[in-house]
N, C-alpha and C positions, 0 to 999 in steps of 0.2 A: 504495500500501499504506502506506503514511503517514496520509493524509489517513482509508481507512477504518479502519486502528488508532486513528484517533484519536477518531471517530464512534463508534465501537464501547465505548470503553472511556467516553464520554459517556451510551450510553446505558446503558450498565451500571452507572450511579450511581459510577462512577471519575473518578478525577482524571486526566488524562494525565500522566506525568511523563517519557517521553522528550526534550522538551525540554530537560531538564535537564542533558543531557548531548551535545547538541549544539551546536558551535561557532556564534557567531552574532555581529551586529554590536550586540549589545546589551552588550557589555562586562559581561558577566555570569560569576561563576566560580562552582559549585557546590562546587566544593573549598574557597572561602574561608568566611570567618565569615559566615553568613546570619542576616537578620532576616524573621521569618515574620508578616506582616499579615493577620487574619482580621476579619471582622464580621457581626453577623446572622446567626446561627448555628441552623438547625433541628436539632433533635435526631437527625433522620433521617443528617443529613451526620457525628454523632458520631467513628461508627466507622473513616470514609473519613479524618477528620479527622487519626486516630492512626494509620493508617497512612503518611500524607503526615509527622507528623512524624520518624517512627521512618525511613523515607526519606532526609529533607533533613538531619534532626538540626541543625536552628536554634540558634543560639546564643540570641537573644531571641526571643520571642515577644509578638505586640503583639494582643488583641482590643480594639475597638472596639464593643462592646455588643450588648445582644441577644441574651444567650448562649445563650438558646433560644427562636427566633424565630418558630416553631409556636403561639408560647403567648403570647397580647398580655396580658402581667399586669396590663398598665394599665388596660384595656378588659376584662379577666376575673380581677377581684379571688378570684374563689373557685375557680380552679384554682391557687392559692398552690403545693398540696401535692403537685401532678402536676408543676410546675414544680420546685419542688425535690428530687424524687426525680430529675427530669431534669439538671438542672445539675450534682446533685454528680458524676453521670457526668463531666460536661465538667471538671469543676473536677478530676477523678482524672487525664484523660489531660492537663491543663497541667501537675498538679503532678510526677506520675512521669515525666516527659519529662525529656531527656536536657540541655534547655535550662538556660542558666544561669540568665536571669533573664526573668520572666512577666511582662509588668503587663497587667491587665484594667480599660478605661475602661468605667465603668456607662452604661449606656442606659436610653430610658424603661418598657423593660418588664422591668427586671432587677429582682428586690428585694435591696435594697441591704444591707439589713440582714445577710440570710440570706448573702451573698456576703461578706461582711466577717466573718463569724462562720466560714465555712466555707475560708476563703481561703488557711490554711496558708503557702505561702512565695509565693505569688502577691501581688505588690503591687495594690494594688487603689484607683481613684481612682476618687470621685464624679462627676468634672467634667471633667479632662483630665489628661493628663501629659506631661513633659519627659524626654527623657533625652539626653544626648550617648555616641556610639560611634563609636569610631575617627576623631575628630575631625568626624564628622557631624552635625549637630543633628536631634531629630525628636521634633515636638509631636505628642500626639493625642487625639481625644475623640470619644463618640459623634455629635457635630455639628460642622459645619463651622464655623459659624458665631462656635461657641465660642473657636477657635482663630486662624479665617485672619487676625485682626489681629496673630501673633506674628513673630517675624522667625527662621525654621527653613529648615533644608535639603528636609526631607519632612515633609508633613502627611499623618496616616493617621487615617480618620476613617469615616462608615457613613450609618445613619439612612435617607437616602434618595440620589434623583440629584442634587442642587442642587450647582453648581458653584461654585467664587470669580469675582465680576465683573473682577477683573484678576487675571490670575497675574504672580505677581513672577519677578524674573529668578534663575536659577541656583534653581529651587526645582521641587518634584515632587507634585502632589498624587494620592492615592491614597485612590480610595473603594474599602472593605473588603466592599459589594455588590456591585459591578459583575467582580469577579476577585480571587482569593487573591493576593496579592504576596508577592514574593519580592525583599530588598535584598540585593546582594552590600555587605559595610559595607567592604569595602578600596577596588573601585572606583568603588562608588554605583551601581550598572547594576542596573537592574528587571527581573525576569520576572514577568508575568502569568500565571496561571492560571485555567484557565477550570472554574469549579465546576460540579459535574457534574448530570444530568440529574436533575429533580424539586426540585432546592434552590429554585427560584424560588415554585414553586407550595405549598412547603412554607411558605416565606415569606408566603402568602396575596397570592401578585401584590404586592410589597412595593416590584420593580422598577417598578410603572405607578403606583402609590397612594401610597406613601411612609408609610405608617404605621408 
């Protein structure tokens, strides 16, 4: 029954959240302060993201760029008006959430000037950002190569499926393309949630081509 429920949730375009309340060996407790990490989000995912945020109630949200990933703005500059309309809905979801702190590290398909203009209380980074929460150091960027030389506990990024050549001891590398990440800021445990059906297609097969 569990597998069927999870498969149906995926096919219906919804993130399966039952695991949030299931004890596991991951040392993760949804009742603790949570950091939510997402990246490279197509607009078809926005409504589901809103549901996830309301359900999880994260204390911190980190988005590592390409906010409307179905619009490749770097290659389609003529789509800027469409991008602005779509990204504004995402910014409202983030800004009006109950999260105490929200960070965005902009990607290659983002309009930096427009995001800065419309960001409200969201903290926007053009290249990378660093935070410390509950004694845990977290560094994030759209690109892994920008942050992999830092000394941190968690490395959050997106853009493509590149991985570090050498993993550092006591560190965690989390690619926001492969899954949605929830970090328990007390225990340090990480829970990975699968993006629903259609997200990779909306990213124009970014999983394989990394654009």
